[in-house]
C-alpha positions as CSV (number, residue, x, y, z in Angstrom):
1,X,-0.8,35.7,-9.0
2,X,2.2,35.0,-11.2
3,X,3.3,37.2,-14.1
4,X,3.9,33.9,-15.9
5,X,0.5,32.3,-16.2
6,X,0.0,28.6,-16.6
7,X,-1.2,27.2,-19.9
8,X,-4.8,26.4,-19.1
9,X,-7.0,23.7,-20.5
10,X,-10.4,22.2,-20.1
11,X,-10.0,19.0,-18.0
12,X,-11.2,16.7,-20.8
13,X,-8.5,18.0,-23.2
14,X,-5.9,16.6,-20.8
15,X,-7.7,13.4,-20.1
16,X,-9.1,14.5,-16.8
17,X,-12.6,13.5,-16.0
18,X,-14.3,16.4,-14.3
19,X,-16.8,14.2,-12.6
20,X,-13.9,12.9,-10.4
21,X,-13.0,16.4,-9.4
22,X,-16.6,17.2,-8.6
23,X,-16.8,14.1,-6.5
24,X,-13.7,15.1,-4.6
25,X,-15.2,18.6,-4.0
26,X,-18.4,16.9,-2.7
27,X,-16.4,14.6,-0.5
28,X,-14.0,17.1,1.0
29,X,-16.7,19.6,1.8
30,X,-18.8,16.8,3.5
31,X,-15.8,15.3,5.5
32,X,-15.9,16.1,9.2
33,X,-12.9,18.0,10.5
34,X,-11.5,19.0,7.0
35,X,-11.7,22.6,5.9
36,X,-10.3,23.0,2.4
37,X,-8.8,26.4,1.5
38,X,-7.5,25.8,-2.1
39,X,-7.0,23.3,-4.8
40,X,-4.9,23.3,-8.0
41,X,-4.6,20.4,-10.5
42,X,-2.0,20.4,-13.2
43,X,-2.0,17.7,-15.9
44,X,0.4,17.4,-18.8
45,X,1.7,20.9,-17.9
46,X,-1.7,22.5,-18.1
47,X,-3.7,24.0,-15.3
48,X,-7.0,22.1,-15.6
49,X,-8.7,23.0,-12.3
50,X,-8.2,25.6,-9.6
51,X,-10.4,27.0,-6.8
52,X,-10.2,28.8,-3.5
53,X,-12.9,28.6,-0.8
54,X,-13.9,32.2,0.0
55,X,-12.7,34.0,2.0
56,X,-9.4,32.5,0.8
57,X,-8.2,33.9,-2.5
58,X,-5.6,33.1,-5.2
59,X,-3.3,36.1,-4.5
60,X,-3.1,35.5,-0.7
61,X,-0.1,33.7,0.7
62,X,-0.7,30.8,3.1
63,X,1.5,29.4,5.8
64,X,2.9,26.1,4.4
65,X,4.3,24.7,7.6
66,X,6.6,21.7,6.8
67,X,6.0,22.0,3.1
68,X,8.6,24.7,3.6
69,X,11.1,21.9,3.9
70,X,10.8,21.0,0.2
71,X,11.8,24.6,-0.7
72,X,14.7,24.3,1.8
73,X,15.9,21.1,0.2
74,X,15.7,22.8,-3.2
75,X,17.9,25.6,-1.9
76,X,20.4,23.1,-0.8
77,X,20.4,21.4,-4.2
78,X,21.1,24.8,-5.9
79,X,24.0,25.5,-3.5
80,X,25.4,22.0,-4.2
81,X,25.1,22.6,-7.9
82,X,27.2,25.8,-7.6
83,X,29.8,23.9,-5.5
84,X,29.1,25.7,-2.2
85,X,28.3,22.5,-0.3
86,X,28.4,18.7,-0.8
87,X,26.0,16.2,0.6
88,X,29.0,14.3,1.9
89,X,30.3,17.2,3.9
90,X,30.5,16.7,7.6
91,X,27.9,19.0,9.2
92,X,30.5,20.3,11.7
93,X,32.8,21.4,8.8
94,X,30.3,24.2,8.1
95,X,30.4,25.3,11.7
96,X,34.1,25.3,12.8
97,X,33.2,27.7,15.6
98,X,31.5,24.7,17.4
99,X,34.3,22.2,16.7
100,X,35.6,22.2,20.3
101,X,32.2,21.8,21.8
102,X,31.0,18.8,19.8
103,X,32.7,15.8,21.1
104,X,30.1,13.0,20.6
105,X,31.4,10.8,17.8
106,X,28.0,10.3,16.2
107,X,27.4,14.1,16.1
108,X,30.7,14.6,14.5
109,X,29.9,11.9,12.0
110,X,26.8,13.7,10.8
111,X,26.9,14.6,7.1
112,X,24.7,17.0,5.1
113,X,22.9,14.1,3.5
114,X,21.9,12.8,7.0
115,X,20.2,16.0,7.9
116,X,18.7,16.3,4.5
117,X,17.1,12.9,4.8
118,X,16.0,13.0,8.4
119,X,18.5,10.3,9.3
120,X,20.6,12.0,11.9
121,X,20.6,8.9,14.1
122,X,18.2,10.5,16.6
123,X,15.1,8.3,17.3
124,X,12.7,11.1,18.0
125,X,12.1,14.8,17.6
126,X,15.0,16.8,19.2
127,X,13.7,20.4,18.9
128,X,12.9,20.8,22.7
129,X,16.3,19.2,23.7
130,X,18.2,21.3,21.1
131,X,16.7,24.6,22.4
132,X,17.3,23.5,25.9
133,X,21.0,22.9,25.1
134,X,21.4,26.2,23.3
135,X,18.4,28.4,22.6
136,X,20.5,31.2,21.2
137,X,22.2,29.0,18.6
138,X,20.0,26.1,17.7
139,X,22.6,24.4,15.4
140,X,25.0,24.1,18.3
141,X,22.1,22.9,20.5
142,X,21.2,20.2,18.0
143,X,24.8,19.0,17.7
144,X,25.0,18.9,21.5
145,X,22.2,16.3,21.5
146,X,23.9,12.9,21.0
147,X,22.2,10.6,18.4
148,X,21.1,7.3,19.9
149,X,22.0,5.5,16.6
150,X,24.6,5.8,13.9
151,X,23.7,8.5,11.4
152,X,22.0,7.1,8.3
153,X,20.5,4.1,10.0
154,X,17.2,5.3,11.5
155,X,14.4,7.8,10.5
156,X,13.0,10.4,12.9
157,X,10.9,13.4,11.8
158,X,13.1,16.0,13.4
159,X,12.9,19.8,12.9
160,X,16.5,20.6,13.8
161,X,17.8,18.5,10.9
162,X,16.1,20.8,8.4
163,X,17.0,23.9,10.5
164,X,20.6,22.8,10.3
165,X,20.4,22.2,6.5
166,X,18.9,25.7,6.1
167,X,21.6,27.2,8.3
168,X,24.3,25.4,6.2
169,X,22.8,26.9,3.0
170,X,22.5,30.4,4.4
171,X,26.1,30.2,5.7
172,X,27.5,28.8,2.5
173,X,25.7,31.3,0.3
174,X,25.8,34.3,2.6
175,X,22.2,35.0,1.9
176,X,18.8,34.2,3.5
177,X,17.0,31.3,1.8
178,X,14.5,33.6,0.0
179,X,17.2,35.8,-1.4
180,X,19.2,32.8,-2.5
181,X,16.2,31.2,-4.2
182,X,14.9,34.4,-5.8
183,X,17.0,34.5,-9.0
184,X,17.6,30.7,-9.2
185,X,14.1,29.3,-8.5
186,X,11.4,31.8,-7.6
187,X,11.8,34.2,-10.5
188,X,12.3,31.5,-13.2
189,X,9.2,29.7,-11.9
190,X,7.2,33.0,-11.9
191,X,6.6,32.8,-8.1
192,X,5.9,36.2,-6.7
193,X,6.5,37.4,-3.2
194,X,7.1,34.9,-0.4
195,X,7.9,35.4,3.2
196,X,9.8,33.2,5.6
197,X,9.8,33.4,9.4
198,X,13.2,34.1,11.1
199,X,14.4,33.2,14.5
200,X,16.5,35.2,16.9
201,X,19.7,34.4,15.0
202,X,18.2,36.2,12.0
203,X,18.0,33.0,10.0
204,X,15.0,31.9,8.0
205,X,14.1,28.8,9.9
206,X,13.8,26.4,6.9
207,X,11.8,23.6,8.5
208,X,8.6,25.7,8.6
209,X,7.4,29.3,8.3
210,X,7.3,29.8,4.6
211,X,4.2,31.8,3.4
212,X,3.5,31.4,-0.3
213,X,0.6,31.2,-2.7
214,X,-1.0,27.9,-3.7
215,X,0.4,28.7,-7.2
216,X,3.9,28.5,-5.8
217,X,3.2,25.0,-4.5
218,X,2.0,23.8,-7.9
219,X,5.0,25.3,-9.7
220,X,7.5,23.6,-7.4
221,X,5.6,20.3,-7.9
222,X,5.7,20.8,-11.7
223,X,9.5,21.5,-11.6
224,X,10.0,18.2,-9.7
225,X,7.6,16.4,-12.0
226,X,9.7,17.5,-15.0
227,X,12.9,16.3,-13.3
228,X,14.2,19.8,-12.7
229,X,13.2,21.5,-15.9
230,X,10.8,24.3,-16.2
231,X,9.5,25.1,-19.7
232,X,12.6,23.8,-21.4
233,X,15.0,25.5,-18.9
234,X,17.0,23.3,-16.5
235,X,16.8,24.8,-13.0
236,X,17.7,21.7,-10.9
237,X,20.0,18.8,-11.6
238,X,18.0,15.7,-12.7
239,X,20.0,13.5,-10.3
240,X,19.0,15.7,-7.4
241,X,15.3,15.3,-8.3
242,X,15.7,11.5,-8.5
243,X,17.6,11.5,-5.2
244,X,15.1,13.7,-3.4
245,X,12.1,11.7,-4.5
246,X,13.3,8.2,-3.7
247,X,13.1,6.6,-0.2
248,X,16.4,7.0,1.6
249,X,15.3,5.6,4.9
250,X,12.3,3.5,5.9
251,X,9.5,5.3,7.8
252,X,7.2,2.4,8.6
253,X,7.5,-0.5,10.9
254,X,6.4,-3.2,8.5
255,X,2.9,-3.3,9.8
256,X,-0.2,-3.2,7.6
257,X,-1.2,0.0,9.2
258,X,2.1,1.6,8.1
259,X,1.8,0.1,4.6
260,X,-1.6,1.8,4.3
261,X,-0.3,5.1,5.5
262,X,1.2,7.8,3.3
263,X,3.7,8.4,6.2
264,X,4.9,4.8,6.0
265,X,6.3,4.9,2.4
266,X,9.8,6.3,3.2
267,X,11.5,9.6,3.2
268,X,13.7,11.2,0.5
269,X,15.5,14.5,0.7
270,X,13.0,16.9,2.2
271,X,10.2,15.1,0.4
272,X,8.0,12.2,1.5
273,X,7.2,9.2,-0.6
274,X,3.5,8.5,-0.9
275,X,1.3,5.6,-1.8
276,X,1.2,7.3,-5.2
277,X,4.2,9.4,-6.2
278,X,5.9,11.7,-3.7
279,X,5.0,14.9,-1.9
280,X,5.9,18.0,0.0
281,X,3.9,17.9,3.2
282,X,2.9,20.6,5.7
283,X,0.8,20.4,8.9
284,X,-2.9,20.8,8.7
285,X,-3.2,19.8,5.0
286,X,-0.6,21.8,3.0
287,X,0.3,19.4,0.2
288,X,2.3,19.3,-3.0
289,X,1.5,16.0,-4.6
290,X,3.7,15.0,-7.5
291,X,2.3,12.1,-9.5
292,X,4.8,11.0,-12.2
293,X,2.7,8.0,-13.3
294,X,-0.3,10.3,-14.0
295,X,1.9,13.2,-15.2
296,X,0.1,15.4,-12.7
297,X,0.5,17.7,-9.8
298,X,-2.0,18.5,-7.1
299,X,-1.6,21.4,-4.7
300,X,-3.8,22.0,-1.6
301,X,-4.0,24.3,1.3
302,X,-6.3,23.4,4.2
303,X,-7.0,23.4,7.9
304,X,-7.3,19.9,9.2
305,X,-5.8,17.5,11.7
306,X,-7.1,14.6,9.5
307,X,-4.3,14.8,6.9
308,X,-4.5,11.1,6.0
309,X,-8.2,11.4,5.5
310,X,-7.6,14.3,3.1
311,X,-5.1,12.2,1.1
312,X,-7.5,9.3,1.1
313,X,-10.0,11.5,-0.6
314,X,-7.5,12.5,-3.2
315,X,-6.6,8.9,-4.0
316,X,-10.3,7.8,-4.0
317,X,-11.6,10.6,-6.3
318,X,-8.8,12.5,-8.1
319,X,-6.5,9.7,-8.9
320,X,-9.1,7.7,-11.0
321,X,-10.0,11.0,-12.8
322,X,-6.6,10.9,-14.6
323,X,-7.2,9.0,-17.8
324,X,-5.3,8.6,-21.1
325,X,-7.8,10.1,-23.4
326,X,-10.6,12.7,-23.2
327,X,-13.6,11.2,-21.5
328,X,-16.7,11.0,-23.7
329,X,-19.5,13.5,-23.3
330,X,-17.3,15.7,-21.0
331,X,-18.3,19.2,-22.1
332,X,-21.1,19.5,-19.7
333,X,-19.1,18.1,-16.8
334,X,-16.2,20.5,-17.6
335,X,-18.6,23.4,-17.5
336,X,-20.2,22.2,-14.3
337,X,-16.8,22.0,-12.7
338,X,-15.8,25.5,-13.8
339,X,-19.0,26.8,-12.3
340,X,-18.5,24.9,-9.1
341,X,-14.9,26.1,-8.7
342,X,-15.9,29.7,-9.2
343,X,-18.4,29.5,-6.4
344,X,-16.4,27.7,-3.7
345,X,-17.0,29.2,-0.3
346,X,-16.7,28.3,3.4
347,X,-20.0,28.5,5.3
348,X,-19.9,31.4,7.8
349,X,-20.5,30.8,11.5
350,X,-24.1,31.3,12.6
351,X,-25.3,34.3,14.4
352,X,-27.6,37.3,14.2
353,X,-26.1,40.6,12.9
354,X,-27.8,42.6,15.7
355,X,-28.6,41.6,19.3
356,X,-31.9,39.8,19.3
357,X,-32.7,41.6,22.6
358,X,-31.0,43.8,25.2
359,X,-29.2,45.8,22.6
360,X,-28.4,48.6,25.0
361,X,-26.6,46.1,27.3
362,X,-24.2,45.2,24.5
363,X,-23.2,48.7,23.5
364,X,-19.7,49.2,25.2
365,X,-19.9,45.9,27.0
366,X,-16.6,44.7,28.4
367,X,-15.4,41.2,29.0
368,X,-12.5,39.6,30.8
369,X,-11.2,36.0,30.3
370,X,-13.5,33.4,31.8
371,X,-11.8,31.6,34.6
372,X,-9.3,34.3,35.1
373,X,-7.1,33.5,32.1
374,X,-7.0,32.6,28.4
375,X,-4.8,29.5,27.9
376,X,-5.0,29.8,24.1
377,X,-3.6,33.3,24.1
378,X,-2.3,34.1,27.5
379,X,-1.7,37.8,26.8
380,X,-5.4,38.4,25.8
381,X,-6.8,40.5,28.7
382,X,-9.9,42.3,27.5
383,X,-12.7,42.2,24.9
384,X,-15.0,45.1,24.3
385,X,-18.1,45.4,22.0
386,X,-18.4,48.6,20.1
387,X,-20.8,50.0,17.5
388,X,-20.7,53.0,15.2
389,X,-22.0,54.1,11.8
390,X,-20.0,51.3,10.2
391,X,-21.6,48.6,12.4
392,X,-20.5,46.3,15.3
393,X,-17.0,45.3,16.3
394,X,-15.3,43.3,19.0
395,X,-12.1,44.9,20.1
396,X,-9.6,42.5,21.7
397,X,-6.7,43.7,23.8
398,X,-3.5,41.7,23.8
399,X,-0.3,43.0,25.3
400,X,-1.9,46.4,25.5
401,X,-2.5,46.5,21.8
402,X,-6.1,46.6,20.4
403,X,-7.3,44.3,17.6
404,X,-10.6,45.4,16.0
405,X,-12.8,42.6,14.6
406,X,-15.7,44.1,12.6
407,X,-18.7,41.7,12.2
408,X,-22.3,41.7,11.3
409,X,-22.3,41.8,7.5
410,X,-23.7,38.7,5.7
411,X,-21.1,36.0,5.2
412,X,-17.5,36.8,6.0
413,X,-16.2,40.3,6.8
414,X,-12.7,40.7,5.5
415,X,-10.3,43.2,6.9
416,X,-6.6,43.8,6.0
417,X,-5.5,46.1,8.8
418,X,-3.5,45.4,11.0
419,X,-3.5,41.9,9.4
420,X,-5.6,39.9,7.0
421,X,-8.7,38.5,8.8
422,X,-12.1,37.2,8.0
423,X,-14.8,37.3,10.6
424,X,-18.2,35.7,10.7
425,X,-20.8,34.9,13.3
426,X,-22.9,37.1,15.6
427,X,-25.4,36.7,18.4
428,X,-26.4,33.2,19.0
429,X,-28.7,34.2,21.9
430,X,-29.6,37.5,23.6
431,X,-26.8,36.9,26.1
432,X,-24.1,35.3,23.8
433,X,-21.9,36.7,21.0
434,X,-19.9,34.0,19.1
435,X,-17.4,34.9,16.4
436,X,-15.2,32.8,14.1
437,X,-12.0,34.7,13.1
438,X,-10.0,33.2,10.2
439,X,-6.3,34.4,10.0
440,X,-6.2,34.4,6.2
441,X,-2.5,33.9,5.7
442,X,-2.5,30.8,8.0
443,X,-4.6,27.7,8.2
444,X,-6.1,28.8,11.6
445,X,-9.3,30.1,13.1
446,X,-9.8,31.6,16.5
447,X,-13.2,31.0,18.0
448,X,-14.5,33.7,20.4
449,X,-17.5,33.6,22.7
450,X,-18.6,36.5,24.9
451,X,-21.2,35.9,27.7
452,X,-23.1,38.9,28.9
453,X,-24.3,37.5,32.3
454,X,-20.8,36.8,33.6
455,X,-19.0,39.4,31.5
456,X,-16.5,36.7,30.5
457,X,-15.1,35.7,27.2
458,X,-13.4,32.5,25.9
459,X,-10.9,32.1,23.0
460,X,-9.8,28.9,21.5
461,X,-8.0,27.9,18.4
462,X,-9.7,25.3,16.2
463,X,-6.3,24.0,15.2
464,X,-3.4,25.3,17.3
465,X,-0.7,27.4,15.6
466,X,2.7,25.7,15.7
467,X,4.4,29.1,15.7
468,X,2.8,30.7,18.7
469,X,2.9,34.4,19.4
470,X,0.6,37.4,19.5
471,X,-2.5,37.4,17.3
472,X,-0.9,40.1,15.1
473,X,2.0,37.7,14.3
474,X,-0.3,35.2,12.6
475,X,0.4,36.5,9.2
476,X,3.1,36.4,6.4
477,X,6.1,38.1,7.9
478,X,9.9,38.1,7.8
479,X,10.1,38.6,11.6
480,X,10.8,36.2,14.4
481,X,8.4,33.3,14.9
């Protein structure tokens, strides 16, 4: 964790009713399709509740997906504060080498504030079109895709806008985002090691790919809650925080459905407005919720496609828990919450630790992809069951590289080499081996099934990684995505 620990407090001392937090834990664990990985709650600058669902742990980084954007926006704010860029700069002014290629007047009219606020004038995601235009230089590719509307007039959630903002920062500063942020943000906040995916240009991609601890999410949220100050030290201009957290461009269509959605409240500068406060937001449930009215920050990591449902549970249970005075009779509830948070764990997949029958047939059994291929991981070609004095393992072969998955111990078996994994499951019948493999530095699980009668295996992602690659790449890394 950090070398600068949070001031901690019992929930009641900060006016937080622990029964609301307990109700949230009950609800999120019972909700179908939501797998929580971590939760941190900060109130009045004090950490009042934190927990990680084993096998996830406080010190392990987690892929933040588009919550990375809020760190990119902060990097741009710091560059602007040092006079290295201005929100009113034309984007093309930072890339004079593309000047002759970019002829569309709307592309030439793009300013830094337009890419920072997702208001480039495009009406939909342009990542595929940008890469088709120039995969080797995505900024040039993006600028070659003409906006359908004038910049600043329409919102579209659009990865190349943040990629371009990140490229501007890295070009203006001469440093990767992580190096630029280290002395100006990460070290002052007490954030330890972070990793950011890079593309073939060598840039940290900005719009996604940051791996950081839940603690880092909470610290960024607290900085924005305090309008750019951290424990009395100003790190960000207050006017940037105000600008970043207000709605620059509408994101809803005026319907009741949009009004009830946390994605219909408007977009700031690499932050979303929410029905309550504002937030950094990453795919599959990575949230940094900043609640000025409640003087609170909530940080989550998770694996869910039901992100609105997760936010609904926060609003239903955690929001009412924030009061103005210590709740009466709270000591027992605070103690119960502390015990509950210490014992959080994900249920392991079912399965026997040894074959219930035909054990000899499983020793050394080999399997090939059922149906002749593995759509989830096309380079997976082979699976083999092994056993030795340490127990059973399933060895996958992908691109001629083996990946050993030990299993059979009660609960989750955690391994760190060659990447952090947790494996559970076992034999669900004499002829079937089923494993759940959690890639611990990401939200994702790979579900594997081996069938003895047809010597075939299947592999599918429970939620699909948005940065595809070999299984070994599903970890915190500074390499290419």
